[in-house]
N, C-alpha and C positions, 0 to 999 in steps of 0.2 A: 623746659628743655628735656629731651629724652636722656635717660641715664646711659652712659657709655657701656657698651656690651663687652663682656670679658672675651678676649681673643683666645681661641684654641687652635694651636698648630697641629696639623694632621700629617701623619705618615701613612701611606697605603702601600701594602705589599701585594703586588699583582697589577697587571695591565691588560687583562683580557676582557671578554664580554661583560662579566659581572662587575669588573672594575669600572667600566663605563657607566653602568647603572648606579653604582655607588657615587662616582664622581658627580653625576648629574644631581643626585640628592644633596650632596654637600653644597653645591652651588645654588640650589633652588629652595632649600628648606626654609630659609629666613623670609622668602617671598610669600610663603603660605602659612607659617606658624609663628606665633609670638614667642620668641625664645630669648634667653638672656645671654646668648653667646654669638660671637662672630667667628665663623669657621674659616681658617686659612689653609688652603691646600699647599702645604709646605714642600713635601717630598714624596715621590712615588718610586717604588723599587721594582725591579724586574730582572730578567735574564739577559736580554739583548739590548744594546744601546740604541741602535737605529729605531727599533720599535718603541722604546721608552721615550726617545726624543720626540717622535711623532705624537705619542700619547700625551706627553706633558704639554706640548704646544696646543693640541686640540682641546684638552680638558683643563688647561690653566693651572698646571702644577709648577711650582717655582723651581724645584730641583729634581734631579734624578739620581738614582744610585743602583749599582749592580750588586750591592752587598747589604742586604736587609739587617744583618747582625750589627753592622756599624751604625744603623739608623735608629732602631727601636729604643735604645737606651739613651739617646741624646737628650740632654736636659731641656732643649728648646722644643721637644715634641710632647704634646699633651694626649693625643689620641692616636692609637695604632689600629688601622683597619686591615683585616686579613681577607684578601680576595685572591687566594692562590690555591693550587691543588691540595686536596685533603691531607696529604702526607706532611705538609708544612704547617697545618693549623696549630698543632701542639707546640712545636719548637718556637714559632713566632709568639704565640699567646703566652707561653711560660716565660720567655725572655721579656716580654712587655710587662707582664704581671710583676716580675721581680723588680722592676724599676717604677712601679706604681702608676703605669699608664692606664688611661681609659681604653677598653678593648672592644672592638667591633669585629665579629667573626662570621664568615659565611657558614652555611650548613653543608653537610652534616658537621657536627662539632669536631669530630675526630675520626681516627681510623679504627678505634676500638673503645670499649667501655673503660678499660684501664687508662687509656690516654684521656678520655673525657673526664673521668674522675679526678685525674691529676690536674687538668685544666680548670675544672670547676673549683677545686679546693684552692688552687693558687690564686684564683681571680675573685674570690669572695670579698676581698678587701678593697676591690676597685670596681667602679661602675662598668658594666659590660652588657653587651647586646649580641644576640645571634640573629642573622638576617632571615628568619622565617617570615618573610614579608607578606605572605598571603593572608596572614591574620588581619592585615590592614586593608584588604580589599573591602570597600564599603559594603558590598553584598554579604560578605562573610561576617564582618563586624555586626551587621544588622541581624544576621541569623543568630549570632551569639546573644544579641539583645532580646530577640523573640523567645529563644529558649530560656533565658534567664527570667523572663516575665511569665514563664509557664504556659506559653501559647501552644506548645506541642504536647503538654501533659507528660505522661510517662513515656519515655522513649523505648521503642521496641527494636527498631532496626537502624543501623548506620551502614550505608553502602558507600564505598569510595573507589574512585578510579583515577589513574593518571596515565594517559597514553600519549606518546609522540612517536614519530617514525625515524628518529635520528639513528637508531641502530642498524637500519637497512643500508646506510651509506658506508660503503667499504672504505672510502677515503679517510674516514675518521678513525680507522683501526689503530693508528699510531699516536693519536692524541691522548692526553693524560687521562681523560675520563674513561678510557678503555684499557688502562694499565692498572693491574691490581696494586703494584708497588706505589702508585701515586694516588689512586682513587679509593682503594680498599674494597670497593664493590662496584656494581654497575647500576642498574635501575633501582636496586634496594636503597643505596645511599643517595643517589641523585634525585629520584622521583618519590620513592616511598617515604623518605624522611619528611618531605613536605606534607604528604597525605596524613602521616601519623601525627605531626604537630597540629594540623588543622583539626583532626578528629579528637585529640586530647583537649584541645582548646574548647571545642564545642560540646563534647560528650563525656569528658572525664577520662580517668585512667583505664588502661587496658589491663585486665587481670589474667588473661589466659589466651594462648593462640596456637594455631597449627598452620604451618607454611610450606610452600614449595617454591623453588626457584628453577629457572630454565634458561639455557643458553642456546639460541638458534644459530648463531654464526659459527661455523666450524673453526676450532682452534682458539676461539676467544676465551680469555682467562677470567672474565667476570660475567655476572648474570645479565641476561637481556630482559628478563621478566620475573615477576614474583606474584604469587597469589597467597592471600592470608585469610584465614577464618579467625575471628576473635570474639572473646567475651569481655564486656566492659564491667567495671565495678558497679555501675548503676543498674545492672541486670539486663541490659540490652545486648544484642548480638550484632556482629559486624562482619563485613567482608571488604577486602582491599585487593585491588588489581593495580599493578604498575608495570609498564612495558615500554621499551624503546622500539617495539615492532608494531605499534598501533598505526598501521598504514592508513593515511587519510587524516590523522589527527596531528596538528602542529604543536598544541600545548593543551590537550584535553584533560584538564585537572578539575574533577568535580566530585560532588557527593549528593546523596539522597538520605534524608532522615525522616523516619516514620514514627509518630507517637500517637497516644490515645486521643489527643485533641486536634491533631493536624500533622502536616508534613512540610518539608522544605526540600528544594533541589537547586543546585548551583553548578555552573560550568564556566571555567575561566575564559573559554573562547567566546563567551558572551558575558563578560565580567561585570557589566553594569546592571545585570538582571538577576533577580532572586524570585524563585517560584514558591508560592506559599498557598497551602490548602488549609482552610479553617473548618474543621469538622464540627465546630460548635454553631456554625451558621444554620439557619433553618434548612431542612433538606432540599426544598425547591431552589434554594439560593446557593447551594454548595458548588463551588468550582475553583479550580486553581487560578490564583491571581499571579499575573506576570508583572512583578513590581520593578519599575525602573528606579534603582536605588541611587539617585543623584540629588535627593532633597525634594521638598523641604523636610527637615526633621530627621534626615538620615545621617549615619556616621560620616564625618569629614565633609559634609555638604557646605558647611560654613568656611572650611579651609580652602576649597578649590573653586569650582565654577557655579554659576547659577543653575537652578533645577533644570534638568533635561539636557545639560551640557556634559557629555560623558567624560569620564576619566580613563586613564590608560595604565599600562604596566608600570611605568616610571613613577606614578603617584603612590604606589604601594611602598616604594623605598623612601620617598619623601615623607610619607605619613609615619613610617616606622621610625625614621630618624627624628622627626618632629616630636613624636610622643616620647622618645628617649631623652631628647634634650630638655623637654619640659619637665620630665621626671627628675632629671639631673638637677635642674634649677630648684626644684622643691625638695631635693635630697630624698626622693622616694625611690623605691626599688622598681626597676623596669622589667616587663615580661614581653617576649621570651628572653631569658638570660641563659647563662651557662648551665645553671641548675636545671632549667626547663629542657635544654637541649640534651643534657645528660640522661634525662628520662626517655627521650626519643632514642638516644643511642642504645639504651638498654633494650628497648623494644626491637631495634634493628638487629642487635646481636641475637636476640631470641628468635627472630625470623630466620636468620642464617643457621642457627643451631637446630631449630625445628626442621628446616628443609633437609639437613643432613641426617638427622635421627629419624625423621618421619613420625615424630611424636608430638602430642600436645605438650606445651610448656606453660607452667604457671610463672607469673612475674611477681 
């Protein structure tokens, strides 16, 4: 007989778009990953009861609450998931850490480095996760594998971009992502944070940068776009673009990496594909390979579907959670955690400081 799984009661703070992605992962993870836990979606917290009622019914949450502070410390709660505007990340995480809860938090980790440091320090005694879910795209995980195997040789260039067109929609002006008091920043925190985490995952630490930010919409109090030049600790140089005014792109999150032995290119809008050029092939045979990263032998191909059967955005959250719960069962440290996200937060702050000073900054 199979051993009974340990039940973990979950409380989620938030009921918006990203809370849907998290909820789906909570319900699906045991279908794809061999884990030692049974997740119970116990209580979801939000601001308005009608919305919460509908959300709880659709995503099978047992209870609702309009007061997260009364929930996160409850003795029957094991995991607190933070899926709210950035301004609430620190208060919720610190309250959860104080009562020893497992903590899952959306990105960016905090509103500032000071907040992020406080959160990372408070949470080091409890298992924690930051939802930089793009690390678990099979194509990106395979890129990491190829780089680790030395297939690119010495890295020369890292180019990153993240474009969508959400900033051109004037109706969004009053939503939290466009309010400095709730978001902290615009494209920098929302988009560039993902790009930076992916870059540091694949290419290592950033040692120096110079940045500029720009706001296209008149009167808007946060940035619409950012451009960054960077030097990495491994000697390579990089560039980053992030913009909510990338008209024609829905979620154009991509990178190109060029090394002495080859190159890689990826774009999330074609997320099952990774482009690989092997410069060690005989010259007549050199060409870019358009790899369908769905198996066999590719990351997560044994967790999801048969080779050639593509995966989607939702699987990145399932894989993130699956890896986290397996690490939890082994009592291993998971990445990306709060300490990893703190490193990203430091780079984000350097971007904003450089944009104001118009100077190169060392990290």
